[in-house]
N, C-alpha and C positions, 0 to 999 in steps of 0.2 A: 352597110353591111360588114363593110371590108374593119370599120372602127371596132366592131363588136366583137369580130374575129379577133384581132390584135387585143383587145381588153381580154378575153376567155385566154388568149395564147401568154397574156403576160401573168394572168392570176395562176395559169399551171404549172409555168416556170418558178414560180415564185413561193409554191410548195414544196416543189424539190430542194431538200437540204442536203447537206454533205457535199462532197466533195465531187464539184461540178465535170472535171476531168475522165472521173469512172463513170459516172453516167455517161458521157462522151462514149469513153470505148467501147463501154457495157452495148450501148447502143447502135456503135458500128459493128459490131461482132454476132449482132443479132441479125442484123440488114443484110451481112455479107455473108450470113450462113443459107441464106435462099439460092444463094448461087450452086455451093456442093450440095447443098439436100437436094435440090432440085433435078442436078446431073445426076447424082447417085442414084437416084429413086425412080430414074426412069426405068432401070434394069428391074428395080423390085416391080414396078406396076407393069410391066409387061411378064413378070414370071407368076403372079401373084393377083394382080387385078386390084382389089381394096381400094376401088374409087379412083384408078388411074394414077398420076401423077400430082395432080390438082389436089386428089384423096390425102396427097402424103405431105403437101405443102398446107394446107387448110390445119391440118394434125402440128405440123411444126410451130405454122405460126399460133396455135391453139395454145400449146406449151409456153411459148414465148410470152404470148400476151399475159396469160397466167402469171408467166416465172418475174414480169416487171409490176405485174400489181403485189405479188409478195415483195417486191425490192422495196417498193413503193411505203406500203402497212408496216412493213419491219422496219424502213428506218424513221419512223415516226414514232417508234417503241422507244423509250427511256433504256438507254443500253444496261444501264444498274438492274434493270427488270429480269436481267436473262439468266442473275445470279441465281434467283429462286427458281424462273421457269426449268433452267438446266438440272436443278435437283429433284422437279417434278415430271422431267423428263425423263430421266434414267431408269425408273423402273419401267416406263411407258415401253421406252425402247426395247427392254430387255424381253418384256411379254410380247411385243413384234415380232423380234426376232426368232424368240421360242415358236411362235404361232409360224414363221415362212417356214421352218425347217421342217415342222408336222404338215403345215398344207401347202406349202411352198408352190408357184407355178412355175411348171417349164415351157420355155419358150425356145422356138424354133430346134426343137431337140435335145436343149440342153440338159444334161442330166442334174444341174445344179439346182435347188431349192432358193431363189433367190428373190423372187418377187412373188408379190401378193397382190391380188384383184381387188381394186377398190369398188365396193359393191352398188354405189349410185350410177357414177360415171360409169363403169364396167372397163377403166384401164387397170395396166399394172403396174406396180409401184415397188424398187428395191430398196426396203428398210434399211439395209446395211447404208446409204448414203446419207440418209434421218439421222441414223444412229452414228455414223462419222462428224458430224456436225453438233450433233449436242453433246457426244463423248468431249468433242473439244473444247468445247464451253466451258462445262463439267470442269476439266482437269486449270483449264485458262483461272477459275472463278477458287479453284482451291489452291493453286500457287499466288495467287495475290492474297489469301488469306495469312499465306506464312511469313511474307515479305516481310524483313527486318530480323525477323526469328529463327531460334537455332532449334531443328526440329533432329527427332531420332528416325532411321529406316522403321524402327516398328510403329512409330505414332504414325507413319503416313501409307502403310501396308494396306489397312482398311479402309481408310477415307478414300485415298487417291487410286490406289493399284486394284484394288476390289474391285469398283466398278469397268475400269481399264480391262482388266481379265477376262471377267465375265462376258463383255461385249466383244472382245476378240474371240474369245474360245467358242463362240457361238456363228459368228461368222466364218469363220475358219474352216469350218467342212466344203462349206460351199462356196465361197470366194477367197481363195488364198492370196490374191493381189490387193485387195480393199483390204485385206488383213494387214500385209505389209507396210501397205502404205499408211495408214491408220498407226500403227506400233511407229513407224519410223518420224511420221507427225507428230506425234504424243512425243517421241525421245526430245526430237527437234524443241519443242515446247516447253517441256519442263529445264531442258539445258539452257533456252534462252531466258525462263522466267529465275533462274538461280537455284535452281535444285542442286545437292550435291554429286560432283562426278563421280566419287566411289559408290553412291546408292544408283547410280544410273548404269552404273557398270555391272552392277548386281541385277538389277532388271534385264539388260541386255542378255548376261550369262543364262539368266531362268527362263528369259523367252527361244533363247537359240536349244537351252536340254530340252522345254516342253516342245517346241517344233519338232527337235530328232527323234522324241518319243515317238509323237502323234506321225509323224513320216514313218516308222520302223509299225507300227500297230497297222496303218494303212495296208503296207505291204504283207504284213502276217495274217492280219483278218481282212483280206478283201470284201467279206459280205457286212462288215462292221459298220464300216462309212460309206457314203453316198459314193458313186462312180468319180463325180467331178474330182476327189482328190487325186484319183490317178492322171487325170487330164492335166491339174499343174504342177504334179511331180515329172511328167513327162515332158511337159514345155519347158523344166530347167534342164531336164537333162538333154532335151533335140535342142537347146537353144549353144551347147557346147559339143554335137556332134553333126555329121551331114548325113544322117540317115532323111529320108524322105516321108515327110509327117503332114498333114493337115494344114499344121502350125507353118511349115516351110513352104507348103505350096500358098499360102495368104501372105509371108514373107515375100516371096518368090515375085506375084504379081504386086505388090505394093513397091519392090526395089524396079520393075517395070516401068510403072506408072511414072516414077518421080524419074527414071532416066529418060523415058521419052518428053519429061517436061520442059527438059533443057533449060535456060534461062528465062525466055518469053512465054513457053507453055503453048502446050499445042490449040489453045483457045476455048474459051467457055461453052462449055456445052459438048467438047469433041472428045472426051475421053473414051478410052476403048476398055480400060481395064476394069470401069466401073461393072462390064457385063461378066467378069470372070472373079473379080474381088470379093469376097464374101463380106457382109459386115461393112459396106463401102460407104454408107450413110452415116456411120455410127463410128465403130474402133478404129475404120482408116479410111475416114474421109481425109486425112491431111494428105495422104498418098493423091486422091483424087486432087484435092486444090492443087497440090506441086504439079499433077501431069498436065492440068489445063492454064494454071496459071504462072508455071515456072518457078526458078529460082525467088522471082521480084514478090511472088504471091506467099511464097512459102518462109520470106525471111520477114515480110510483111506482117502475117499471122503471129509470127515469134516475137515480133518487135511489139506488138499489141498486147501481147501477155506481160511482157517483160517492162513495157511500160505501167501495169497494174501492179504489176511488184514495184515499182517505185511509187507507187502513189501509196501503196499499202506502207511504205517502211516512213514514207512521209507523215502519212496518218497518226501509224502508231506512235512515231516520236513526239506528236503533239495531243497526243490524247490527255488529256487532264487526270486521269488516276491509272493506276497500274494496273487494274482491272481490267480497261481501256485498250493500253499499249498490246496487255496479252492477250485480248478479246480480238483484234484486229490481224494479231497474226494467228491466232488460232483457227478460224474458218477463214482467212486469206489467203494464206497459204498454202494450204490444199489445192486450194483451186490453179494456181501455179504450176503445183508440183504435178498435178496430173498432167495439165496441158502438157507439161515436158517430157510425161512419160509416154504420154499418145503419139508425139513425134519420134520420140525417141522409138520407141516400137517398127513407128513406117521405114526408120533408116537403119532398120535392124542392130542397135543398138543396144535392145534393152528384149528380152524375152516377151512374146505375145500374152498381155496381162488381162484384155478387155475395157480397158478404162477411156471412156469417153473425152472428145474433145472439148470442153466448158465452152458452152453458150453457141458450140459450131452444129455440134454432132447431134443428130436428131434422136428422142430419146426425152420421156417425162422426167423421169426421175434426178436425172444429171444439169437439167436447165433447172428444174424448181430448188433442188438444193444448192445451185452455185448461186441462181438467184436470192436465196434467202441467204447467203452468206455475206454476198455483196449488200443486203439490206440492211444488216449489222454492222458491217463495217459502216456503210452511210452514217447508222445514228451514231456511230463515235463522233464521224467526222462532222455531222451535225451539233453535235454537243458544244463540239470545241469553237465552233463557228458562232453558236449562241454565246460560250461565254466569253470571245473576242468581241462579238457586237456591245455586252454589257460593260465591258472594259471601255471600250470607246468611249460607250456613252456616260461612264463614270469619268474618264477623265475631260471630254466637253463640258460635263455640268461644273467640276472643278475649276476648271481656265475661266468657265464666266463666273466664278464664287471670286475668283483672286482680283477681277477687272475691277480696279476703285471705281471709275465711272460708275459700274452696273451697282456696286455697293450701294453709292452716294445716292444712284435714281431710286433705289429699294428703299432708302432712308425717309426719302422725300415723300 
């Protein structure tokens, strides 16, 4: 029985291609996530019921399990296929974003139409998360096509900036923070992809002008846009003053949780601020981690994401094609950036954004899209591994053929 189990385990791990370190750190973060989610969701279970704490853990496990299935499935897909997939998916995500704006679901009293309900499983899904991944892949595809070519700004407006503009405009009214992050990630990607700096400056200027006009229009005509516009404008304004607001309340509770954590933490399951901190299992889960595990837990989580960044750089550097290099940056860098923003919000280095902590916070959309991105990264790493193995086989064959005794024996 033990031998059969060992054989199955060996077969299972032999099918896991790509970077072993990323597999390991992703699994560790997923297993670790049950501790803060369990602690933070106990208060939610008390307030809302919904199957008790075990119900929240079961839901979280389901999201993580399906997420790792996504990693496995997508890491087996040859990464060059995503060039064509991104072309097909751009109109699909635009249609989904339009549908979300028209029929989006309100969650926990939020005025933003960010989510749609998946009919079969009756779960909500944030379409902007999918749009972000698809758009980044599309931009990577375009940049890989123009490598070594001299292009004009006019030539790139429709094929590159057209889809970027449409998707960002559709996300902006309901989710400014996600729009800003996607825009910043696109700018980073085009910079690393060799797009001319003067053209990048034009796009940044145009984006700031559009954002200013949008904000002024929202102020002048409050009924024209969703109430969420006022929310994200006030969050930025409140970040720079001392007025008492809901965002200030959240940050205040998060700071109390962090201060209570100290060096070693109050102990797992002994958080007090989970009873007062809204979104303690998602947006502010980092504060709960620090409260219960102290600076040791805080730096441990931060180092885990920085280690993923380190592996992403290595995978991108060793990728066999330009598209592979850009693809790893396109889908991998937003994971790290989102994690850093979540941690920065908890310590009041950044206004409240509503960004979750990848692979740790509860929530299906975030987990699924993070796992989708990691699957694509692992696909690039797997291809490099495959090429390396073939090169080793060829070199060993050449060595055998260069052996005089081997040649003589074959002739005899």
